[in-house]
N, C-alpha and C positions, 0 to 999 in steps of 0.2 A: 277326048272326043268319044271314046268307046266305052266309057264307064269302067275301065280297068283300074281298080283301086280297092283299098281296104280302109275300114275305120273302126274306131272304138269309142264308145260313149261311157265316160267315167263319172261317177257321182262324187261330188265334193260337199263336205259338211264343214261349215265355219272356216272355209278357206283351206281345208285339207282334203286331198284326194283319198278315196276309199277303195281298197283292193286294187291299187294301181299296178302292183307287180303282176297280179293275175291277168289283168287286161293286157299288159305288155307281153306277157308270156303267150297269150292267145294270138296277139298280133304277130309275134315272131314266128309262131307255128304256121300261121296262114302265109306269111312271107316265104317261109321255107317251102311250102307246097307249091308256090308260084315260081320258085327258084330265085327269089329276090334275096340278095345279101345286103341287108339294110343295117347300117350302123346308127344307133340312136344314143344321144347323150343321156345323162341322168335327168329324167323328165320331171321328177317330183319337185325339185326346186323351181324349174321353169313353170310348172303348173301353179305353184304357190305364187310366183311373181305375176303370172297372168291373172289369177283371181284377185290379187291385190290391186293391180292396175285397173281392173274393171269394177272395183268396189264390191266384190263378191266374197267377202270374208265372214259374212254372217248368214246363217241359214243354209238352204239346199241350193246347189248349183250343179251345172253339168258341163263337163269338158268333152269336146269332140276332137279326137286325134285322128287325122286322116293322112293317107298315103296315096298319091297318084302315081301310076306307072310311067307317065311321061310319054314322049314320042317314040315311035319305032314302027317297023313293018308289022303287018297283021299276023304273020306267021311266027313272030318272035316275042316271047313273054318278058324278055329281059328288061330291067329298069332302064328307061331312057336317061340320057345325060341331063335332061331337064325335068326329071321326076321331082315331085314336091312332097314335103312333109310339113304339115301345119296343124295348129291347134286353135280352137276358139272356145270362149267361155260365155255362158249365159245363165240367167236364173232358171231353175228347174220349176216349170209351171208357175212363173212369176214369184218363185220363192215360197209358194204355198205348200202345205203338207201334202204328201203323196195321197192319192185316192185310196180309200179303204176297200172299195168294191168297184166292179165294172161289169159290163154286159158284153156278150159276144154271140156271133152267129157262126154257122158252118160255111166256110168259103166254098163257092162253086168251083174253084180251081184247086189244084193239088200241088204239093211239093214233089220234086223229083229227087228221091233219096240217092239216085245213082248219078246225079249231076257232078261234074268235076268241081263245082263251087259249093257243094253241100257242106254245111258246117262252118262256112266262112262268112264273116260280116263284110259283105262286098259293097262297093260304092254304088253300084246300080241297084237302087231301091224301088224302081218303078213297079215291079210286081206287087210289092207290099202296099204301095200307095194306091194302086188300082183296087186291090182287095179291101183295103180300109175304106176307100171311098164307097164301094159297093155296100159294105156293112153299115156305114153312116147313113146312107140313103134309106136303109131299112130300120134305122133307129138304134143301132148297136155301136158300141165304142171300140170293139175289137173283133177279130175274126180268127177262126181256128182252121188250120189246114190238115187234111189227111194227106198221106203220101200216095204214090202210084200203086202201092200194094193195098191201099184201103185202110192203113193203120193211122192212128193219131200221130201227128208230128209236132206241131207247135202253133203258137199264135203269130200274128204278123210282126209284133214287136216284143214278144215275150215267150218264155217257156211255159209249159203246161204241167200241172200236178193234179192228180185225183186223190181223194181220201175215201177209203172204203173199210168199214169195220175197224177204224182206228189206225189202219195202215196207209202208207204213202206209196203212190205209184206215179211214175213218170215215163214217157217214151224214152227208150234207149237211144243212144247216139246213132245207131244203125238206122233209125227212122229218117235220118236226114236233118234232124233239128240242130240248131246252133248249140254248141257247148257253152251255155250261158254261165256267166260268172256267178250270178245270184243262184242259179240252178245248182251249181256245185256247192256253194256255201250252205244252201238249205239241206242238201243231202247230208253234208257233214254235221250240221246242227241237229238233225233228226236223231243221230246215234245217242248222244248224251241225254236226250229227252225220252229215250226208250220208245221211239216211234219207228217201227220197221219200215224200211224204204226199199222198193223194188223198181229196177229199171228194166223194162221189157216191152214187147209189142203190146199195144193197147188198141182196142177197137172203139168205134163210136158207141157201141152198146155199153162198154165199160164206162164211158163218160156219163151216159144217161143213167146208169145204175149207181153212180158215185153218191156218197153222202155229202161230200164237200168238193169244191173245185176252186183252184186258185192259179193265178199267173205269177211269174217272177220276172223282174227286169232290173237292171242295175240302177236306174234312176228312181223307179217307183217301188222297188222292193217287192213285197208280197201283196197282191191284190186279190181279195176274194171275188169270185164270179157270182154275182147275185142272180143273174139270169143267163142261161144259154138257150137260144131259140125260145121255145115256150116254157122250158123247165126252169123253175126257180131253185136256188140253192141257199142254205143258211151259211153264215160265216161262223163255222163250227169251231169246236175246241182245238182241233189239230191246226187249223189255219191260224187261229189266234195265238196259240203257243209258239208256232214257228215264226210268226210275224214279230212277236215280242223278242224272241231269241235273235232274229236277224237285226232288229233295231239295236239291241244291246251289243251285238257283235260289231256293227258299223261304228257305234260310239267308242267301243274299246279300241278299234283299229286306229282311229284318229288320235288317240291318246297314247298309243303304244310306240 
């Protein structure tokens, strides 16, 4: 009733989950922050069976793994005896390819980087939904949050990267952003491509001065931002190189 829960959204390619262990590690870390001692079975085989039962063994699908806190008094975070853990499977955007580019505005609301829930993928998603609805009414597909200090944080459903003079920049986790799985993979992939990557405080001015801008998420991968507010951005060489590297890494993971 109170929205006390956590979830993970996991990409599946041809019936195989991608970066599953990373998602489970993040979920366990969030559970630990809430004081939840959650025992999970080996989920990879369960995910494979779930995809098979739903005829989702070809193309792109998404798995949603959710944990509900269950019943209990308001002052007690402990898992209730009736807490739930469940998974659902569905096509990723009707199985179509992930979008190459998207558009975004600046949200009129901010992220609280000092929130006790900062950096966790929480069940209560209403704040994101309201912000996305506002963006859609203005003709944008995504929205970007600043934090209370006025620094760039993240998009409603994705992490944010800037490219300037061939270098890669992304808000540090101190901004309050989610420690995204694809965010972490992209940072790792930048090294062998000789693309310097810096995690630090970034301003709105840094965004407007960027040469390229892209979002990352587990289901959509890398999406170039073609327009932010009135500014247009090219899908430049760094974005393209990292997208190709991410696509290759996801294919490698399902065959390894």
